[in-house]
N, C-alpha and C positions, 0 to 999 in steps of 0.2 A: 598581382604585384608587377610593376614594371622592371625591366632589366636595368641594372646599374643602380637600383635603389634597394640593395640587398637588406639593409637594415630596416627598411620600411618607413623611413622618415619622409614626411611631406615637406615641400618647400617652405610652407608656413611654419612648420615645427622647427626647421633648420634656422629660419630667420629669427624666430623667437629665441632659440637657444643662443644664437650669436648676439642678439640684443641683450640677453641676460648676462652673457659672458662679458660683454663690453661694460655693462652697467656695474658689474661686480668689481671691475678695475677702475671705475669712475671715468671711463673714456666713452665719449659719444660716438657711436658707429657712423663712419663717414666713408664714402667711396674713395678712400685714399689709395694711391699706388704703392704705399709702403706699409709694413706691419705697424700696429698700434703702438708698440713699444718704442718705435722710432719717430712717433709723432711729436713735433715741437710743442 
């Protein structure tokens, strides 16, 4: 296990989790410089 990844999550799992979270709120994940709740 690599240092800094104490939970053992892989980057792919993290991206999938983020995509699922965005989808749950009906917001499409984009590389925006502000939080999704502030997206116009």
